[in-house]
C-alpha positions as CSV (number, residue, x, y, z in Angstrom):
1,M,-9.2,-66.4,66.5
2,L,-12.6,-65.4,65.7
3,T,-13.9,-64.4,69.6
4,P,-17.2,-62.6,70.5
5,E,-15.2,-59.3,70.3
6,K,-13.9,-59.7,67.3
7,S,-17.0,-60.7,65.3
8,I,-18.5,-57.9,67.1
9,E,-15.5,-54.9,66.0
10,I,-16.3,-57.0,62.3
11,Q,-19.8,-56.1,63.2
12,N,-20.1,-52.8,64.1
13,S,-16.5,-51.8,61.0
14,I,-18.9,-52.3,58.6
15,G,-22.5,-50.7,60.2
16,A,-24.6,-53.8,59.9
17,D,-28.4,-52.9,60.6
18,I,-28.6,-56.4,62.1
19,M,-26.0,-58.1,63.6
20,M,-25.6,-61.7,65.0
21,Q,-23.2,-63.1,68.2
22,L,-21.1,-65.8,67.9
23,D,-22.4,-68.5,68.7
24,D,-21.1,-72.6,69.0
25,V,-23.3,-74.6,66.1
26,V,-23.1,-78.2,66.7
27,H,-24.9,-80.1,63.8
28,S,-28.9,-80.6,64.3
29,L,-28.5,-84.5,64.5
30,T,-26.0,-84.5,67.3
31,T,-26.6,-86.0,71.1
32,G,-25.6,-86.3,74.0
33,P,-22.9,-83.4,76.4
34,R,-21.8,-81.8,73.5
35,V,-25.0,-80.5,73.0
36,E,-25.0,-79.1,76.4
37,E,-21.7,-77.4,76.1
38,A,-22.4,-75.9,72.5
39,M,-25.4,-74.0,74.4
40,H,-24.1,-72.5,77.8
41,R,-21.1,-71.7,75.8
42,S,-23.5,-69.4,73.0
43,I,-25.0,-67.8,76.2
44,R,-21.9,-67.1,77.6
45,W,-21.0,-65.5,74.0
46,L,-23.5,-63.2,73.7
47,D,-23.0,-61.6,77.4
48,R,-19.9,-60.7,75.8
49,C,-20.7,-59.7,72.8
50,I,-23.5,-57.3,74.7
51,K,-20.1,-56.2,76.8
52,A,-17.9,-55.6,73.6
53,N,-21.0,-53.7,71.6
54,K,-20.0,-50.3,70.7
55,R,-23.1,-48.7,68.5
56,P,-25.9,-50.7,70.9
57,D,-27.9,-47.1,70.0
58,K,-27.0,-47.6,66.0
59,Q,-27.1,-51.2,65.3
60,N,-29.0,-54.5,66.4
61,L,-27.7,-57.3,67.9
62,F,-29.7,-60.7,67.9
63,A,-29.5,-63.6,70.6
64,I,-29.0,-67.2,68.9
65,V,-31.2,-69.8,70.7
66,Q,-29.2,-73.1,70.5
67,G,-30.0,-76.4,72.4
68,G,-30.2,-78.6,69.4
69,L,-32.6,-81.4,69.4
70,D,-33.4,-81.1,72.8
71,A,-36.9,-79.3,74.2
72,K,-35.0,-78.8,78.0
73,L,-32.2,-77.8,76.7
74,R,-34.0,-75.0,73.8
75,T,-35.9,-73.8,77.3
76,Y,-33.7,-73.3,78.8
77,C,-31.2,-71.2,76.2
78,V,-34.7,-69.7,74.7
79,K,-35.5,-67.9,78.7
80,E,-31.7,-67.2,79.3
81,M,-31.4,-65.4,76.2
82,I,-34.8,-63.2,76.6
83,K,-32.8,-62.3,80.4
84,R,-30.2,-60.8,78.0
85,D,-33.2,-58.7,75.7
86,T,-31.3,-58.5,72.4
87,P,-33.2,-56.1,69.8
88,G,-34.3,-60.0,68.4
89,Y,-34.3,-63.6,68.7
90,A,-32.9,-65.8,65.6
91,I,-33.8,-70.1,66.0
92,G,-30.8,-71.4,65.1
93,G,-28.8,-74.7,65.1
94,L,-32.3,-76.7,63.3
95,S,-31.6,-76.6,59.3
96,G,-29.2,-79.9,58.9
97,G,-30.7,-82.6,58.0
98,E,-33.3,-83.8,61.0
99,D,-36.6,-84.5,60.4
100,K,-39.2,-82.2,59.6
101,D,-41.4,-83.5,62.4
102,H,-38.7,-82.8,65.1
103,F,-37.8,-78.9,62.9
104,W,-40.9,-77.7,63.3
105,R,-41.6,-78.7,67.1
106,M,-38.4,-76.8,68.1
107,V,-39.5,-74.2,66.1
108,T,-42.7,-74.3,67.6
109,L,-40.8,-74.3,71.3
110,S,-39.1,-71.6,70.3
111,T,-41.6,-69.5,69.2
112,D,-43.5,-69.8,71.7
113,H,-41.4,-68.8,74.3
114,L,-40.0,-65.7,72.6
115,P,-41.3,-62.2,72.8
116,K,-44.5,-61.0,70.6
117,G,-42.7,-57.7,69.7
118,K,-39.4,-58.7,68.9
119,P,-38.2,-60.4,65.8
120,R,-37.8,-63.6,65.6
121,Y,-35.5,-65.3,62.7
122,C,-34.9,-68.9,61.3
123,M,-32.2,-69.2,60.4
124,G,-31.0,-71.6,57.6
125,V,-34.6,-72.0,56.1
126,G,-35.6,-71.2,52.3
127,Y,-37.9,-74.2,51.2
128,A,-41.1,-72.4,50.0
129,I,-43.3,-74.8,52.0
130,D,-41.0,-73.9,55.5
131,L,-41.2,-70.6,54.8
132,V,-45.1,-70.0,55.3
133,M,-44.9,-72.7,57.7
134,C,-42.3,-70.8,60.4
135,C,-44.8,-67.8,59.3
136,A,-47.8,-69.6,60.8
137,L,-45.8,-70.8,63.6
138,G,-44.8,-67.3,64.3
139,V,-41.0,-66.9,62.7
140,D,-40.9,-63.5,61.4
141,M,-37.4,-63.4,59.1
142,F,-35.4,-66.4,57.3
143,D,-32.0,-66.6,55.3
144,C,-30.7,-69.2,53.2
145,V,-28.9,-70.3,50.4
146,F,-31.8,-72.0,48.8
147,P,-32.4,-70.0,45.9
148,T,-29.1,-69.2,44.5
149,R,-27.6,-72.7,45.4
150,T,-30.6,-74.0,43.7
151,A,-29.8,-71.5,40.2
152,R,-26.5,-72.8,40.1
153,F,-28.4,-76.5,39.9
154,G,-30.3,-74.8,37.0
155,C,-33.5,-75.6,38.7
156,A,-35.8,-72.5,39.0
157,L,-38.8,-71.7,41.7
158,I,-41.9,-71.7,40.9
159,D,-45.3,-72.3,43.7
160,S,-45.9,-75.4,43.0
161,G,-42.2,-76.5,43.4
162,Q,-38.9,-76.3,40.6
163,L,-38.4,-76.1,37.3
164,N,-35.6,-77.8,35.8
165,L,-34.6,-75.7,33.2
166,K,-31.4,-78.5,32.0
167,S,-34.4,-80.5,30.8
168,I,-35.4,-80.8,27.3
169,T,-38.1,-80.3,28.1
170,Y,-37.5,-76.7,27.6
171,T,-36.0,-77.3,24.1
172,C,-38.7,-75.3,22.5
173,D,-40.6,-73.8,25.8
174,Y,-40.5,-69.6,25.0
175,E,-42.9,-69.1,28.1
176,P,-41.1,-67.1,30.9
177,I,-40.1,-69.2,34.0
178,D,-43.7,-67.6,35.4
179,A,-45.4,-65.3,33.5
180,E,-46.9,-63.1,36.5
181,C,-43.3,-63.0,37.4
182,P,-41.4,-58.8,37.5
183,C,-37.9,-60.0,37.6
184,F,-36.0,-59.3,35.1
185,T,-35.1,-63.0,33.7
186,C,-39.2,-63.2,33.4
187,Q,-39.6,-59.8,31.6
188,N,-36.5,-60.3,28.6
189,H,-36.0,-64.2,28.8
190,S,-37.8,-67.1,27.9
191,R,-37.2,-71.1,29.5
192,A,-36.1,-72.2,26.2
193,Y,-33.0,-69.5,26.0
194,L,-32.6,-70.2,29.5
195,H,-32.4,-74.0,29.0
196,C,-29.6,-73.2,26.0
197,I,-27.5,-71.6,27.8
198,I,-27.9,-73.8,31.3
199,H,-23.5,-74.7,31.1
200,E,-23.0,-70.9,30.9
201,A,-22.0,-68.8,34.8
202,V,-24.5,-66.0,33.2
203,S,-27.7,-68.4,33.7
204,A,-26.4,-69.0,37.5
205,Q,-27.5,-65.4,37.5
206,L,-30.6,-64.7,35.9
207,I,-32.5,-67.6,37.8
208,S,-30.9,-66.5,40.6
209,I,-32.7,-63.0,40.2
210,H,-35.5,-65.1,39.1
211,N,-35.3,-67.1,42.5
212,I,-34.5,-64.6,44.7
213,S,-37.4,-62.4,43.0
214,F,-39.8,-65.7,44.5
215,Q,-39.7,-65.6,47.5
216,M,-39.0,-62.1,48.3
217,R,-42.9,-61.8,46.2
218,L,-44.0,-64.8,48.3
219,M,-43.0,-63.0,51.6
220,E,-44.7,-60.0,50.4
221,R,-47.5,-62.5,50.0
222,I,-47.6,-63.5,52.8
223,R,-46.9,-60.4,55.2
224,Q,-50.4,-58.7,53.0
225,S,-52.7,-61.9,53.6
226,I,-51.9,-61.6,56.9
227,T,-52.9,-57.5,57.4
228,E,-55.9,-58.5,55.2
229,D,-56.6,-61.4,57.8
230,K,-56.5,-63.6,55.0
231,F,-53.8,-65.9,56.3
232,P,-55.0,-69.3,57.3
233,E,-57.6,-68.8,53.4
234,F,-53.8,-68.0,51.8
235,I,-52.0,-71.1,53.4
236,R,-54.2,-73.0,52.4
237,S,-54.3,-72.1,49.0
238,F,-50.5,-72.4,48.6
239,M,-50.3,-75.8,49.6
240,R,-53.4,-76.7,47.3
241,T,-50.5,-75.6,44.2
242,V,-47.9,-77.0,45.7
243,Y,-50.2,-80.7,46.9
244,P,-52.6,-80.4,44.4
245,K,-53.5,-84.6,44.9
246,K,-53.7,-82.9,48.9
247,N,-51.7,-85.9,49.9
248,Y,-49.8,-83.3,52.4
249,P,-47.2,-84.7,55.2
250,S,-48.1,-85.5,58.2
251,W,-45.9,-83.0,59.9
252,L,-47.0,-80.3,57.6
253,T,-50.5,-80.6,59.0
254,E,-49.6,-81.2,62.3
255,A,-47.1,-78.8,62.8
256,L,-50.2,-76.1,60.7
257,E,-53.2,-77.6,63.0
258,S,-51.1,-76.4,66.1
259,V,-51.5,-72.9,65.5
260,N,-55.1,-74.2,64.1
261,V,-55.0,-73.9,60.9
262,T,-56.9,-76.9,59.7
263,L,-55.8,-78.3,55.4
264,D,-59.0,-78.9,53.1
265,T,-59.1,-83.6,52.7
């Protein structure tokens, strides 16, 4: 059985730069006593993980904030996690099927309480719109299977959305996925070639290379805009690309307005 102690032993042994506590995760749409039970258990398990960590000076143990979509439970949990003063904090228990309005409000609730001087990591977030929005809400780090899973479905990520390379539209399209992308796939292969081999395993690998590059470059652009004090302008420009008709969903406009970013109308 995997215990908090065993999970830390494994992470210590592989030398992970960032280690995650073992937590009790329930589906994001779960309600009732089970959510509170999981939240309290996650706090107790964090204490056990901290005690079991043999290399606190060399490996960074992150706490994971739980509490589901219950604002009271999530607030309690984040305050308890902060007391443990871990090197970083993860926002867990989201991106599991809840509506976007609940999602951004729980992210904001968490970032409002978490220390500004330590990494804040939102787990399971991969959509480009969500990455940009969550950065605006105060999140620093993300992880998700989305770029590689999407690649296995034959879809390539671009600023305006996705290219479904299974479509016959790309049979004679000799442009790269993205002419500005420096990745191996875009530098060496056309959309037509990827369409031709779409049912071969190598296509998923090639599209994965591009999709991961896309996300890394997106985050690089976000960092650069923040450094140049132009992040609101970047957000507006990016969202215009995604929504050329400016038909922004209400949850997105409300989320951004909560941090004083207004989209073009």
